[in-house]
N, C-alpha and C positions, 0 to 999 in steps of 0.2 A: 508632540502629536502632529504638528504641521509637517515636520520632517518625514514622519511615517506616511502621511498623505501623499507626499511627492513621489514615493516609491510605488512603482507599478508591480504590486505583489503577484498579479496574475502572470507576469513575465518572469520576475525574479525568483519566486519560489520554485516553479518547475525546473528552471535552469539549474539552480543550486542543487536541488535534489537529484537531478539526473547526473550532474557532475559528481556528486558525492557517491551515488550508487555505482557509477562507472569506475571510480577510483577504488572502491571497496571490492568491486567485481574483479578488477585486474589484479589486485593484491591478494585476493583469497587463495588462488592456486599456490602462490609462493608460501603463504602461511601454512597451508595444508601440507605441502611437501616438507617444510621445515619440521613440522610435527612428526611426519613419517620418519624422517632421519633421526629425530631425537628418541624415538621408540624402537628403532632398529628394523623397521619394515612395516609395510601396510598389511593388515589382515581384514577379513570381513568384519570382525567385531570392532576393530579400530575405525573402519570406514563408517559403520553404523553410528558409533558414538561420537564421531568427530567431524563428520561431513554434513553440511559445509563448515568451513573454518570460521572462527569468531568474526572475521571481517564481514563475511556474507551474512552471518546471523544478525549483525548490527543493521545491515541494510534491510534484511527481511523484517526485523522488528519495527523499524521506522515506517516501512511500507507494507505492513501486514495485510491490509485488505487486498493489495495487488496480488498476493500469493494465490488467492482464490482462482485467478484466471491464468496463472502462469505455471502452476505445478500440477495440474490435473485434478484439483479439488472440485472445481465446478465444470471446467471443460474436460472432455475425455482425454486420456493419455495419448490417444492417436493424434490429437491436434497439438500436443506439446511433446514431440518425440525426443527423448534424451539420447536414444541410440542412433539418431540420424542428424548429427550436428551440421550446422552450416559451414563451419570450418574449425580446425584444430590447431594447436600450437604446443610446443614442448616447454615444460617448466621444471627445471631441476631434475631432469631424468624422468619426469612423468608427463602425462598429457593433460591438456585443458581444452575445453570445447565451448563453442557458442552455438546455442540451439534455438529453434523456433520459440521454445518456452522463455528463453532469455529476451528475445525480441518483444514478446508479450509483456514481460516484466518491465522493461524500460519504457515501453509505450504506456503501460499502466501507471508507472511512477509519474510520468509527465501529466497524464490526465488527472490523477488523484490530486497532485499539488497545484495544477492549474485551477481545479475546482476550489481548493482551499484558498488559493490566492485571490480568486474572484470573490469569494465570500468576505475575505478581509478587506478588499478594495471597496466592496459594497457597504460594509459596516463603517469604514473610515469616512466615506463620502456621503453617508446617509442617503444612498440611492434607493429608489423604489423599484420593485420588480415590475416588468412589463408583460409578464406572462399572464394568461387568463387564470382566473381563480381555480378552475377545475384542474388545470395542468399543475398548478402549485400544490394542490391537495394530492394529486396522483403522484407527483414527484416526492413529496414528503412521505407518502405511504410506502412507495417502493424503496425509498431510502431506509425506512424503518425495517422493512423486510430484509434488506441487504445487511443492516446492522446485526440482525438476529443471526444471519448466516455467518457473518464474521465471528460472532460469539460462539456459535457451534463449532466452527473451525478451530477456535482457540481452545475450547474444551477438549476437542479431539487431539490437539497438539500436546496437551498435558499427558496424554496416554501414549505418546510416541517416544522416540529415542531422545536422548539428551539435547541435541541441537534444536529440536522442535519444542521441547519442554521449556527451554530457556527463553524462547520468544513468545510463548503462550501468554504470559501476563500482559505483554504489549498488545496482543490480539484482544484480550478482554478490555483493555483500556480503550482501544479503538472502538470496540462495540459499545461501551458506555458513552463515549463522546458522541458517536453517531446517533445513538438512541435518544440521548438528551436533546441534541440539536433538532433531529427530525420530529421528535415528540413535541418540542416547543413550537416548531413550525405548524404542525397539525393543530395544536391547541390554539395558536394564534388565528389560524384560518377559520376554525369552527366557532371561536369566541367572538368574532366580529361579523357584522352584517355585510353581505355582498355589496351593497350599494355604498358602504363606507370605504371608498377606494384607498385612502391613505392608511386606514387602520388595518385593512385586509391585505396590504402589501408590505410585510415586514422588511426592514432594510438589511436584515442579516440572515 
């Protein structure tokens, strides 16, 4: 436990997750083109059932909540234009591209895991929140709403093509984890008296 306390999870987790997401992102076009060669050519049906390739699906599953802001689920497609990439490169006779949506995805990965790392650091060090109680309640309420949106996106993913169906269970897992966490935060805030500072400021 002491060794875990010495690690700055608020720094380590987002860095590790961004590196992992970047590695999977770079490998995904090669993996997709390999599948195209194995099947003798790309068709619309093949694209729908196999894009993105498994490497990117792993990244999407790990960071499912981030997809809400990077694929047009919440933000309109006009703000995440796939047809106007920032730059392109060739991969095994095919093209790969980096778009504004990808920028949002990596930014979201960093923010998501920075938040997770901060919560882990707070828990390990038994720190108290310095935010006013009203802000803690509002944050937990908004977090609960966001968890429900994540759950809705996961349900919709079950009705989509195979690449999205495969990551849908991870979306439901994220939904449940966030609901349990923010629900516990709300319960803690409302179950304690405002003047009881230590009780009203959970350490996690």
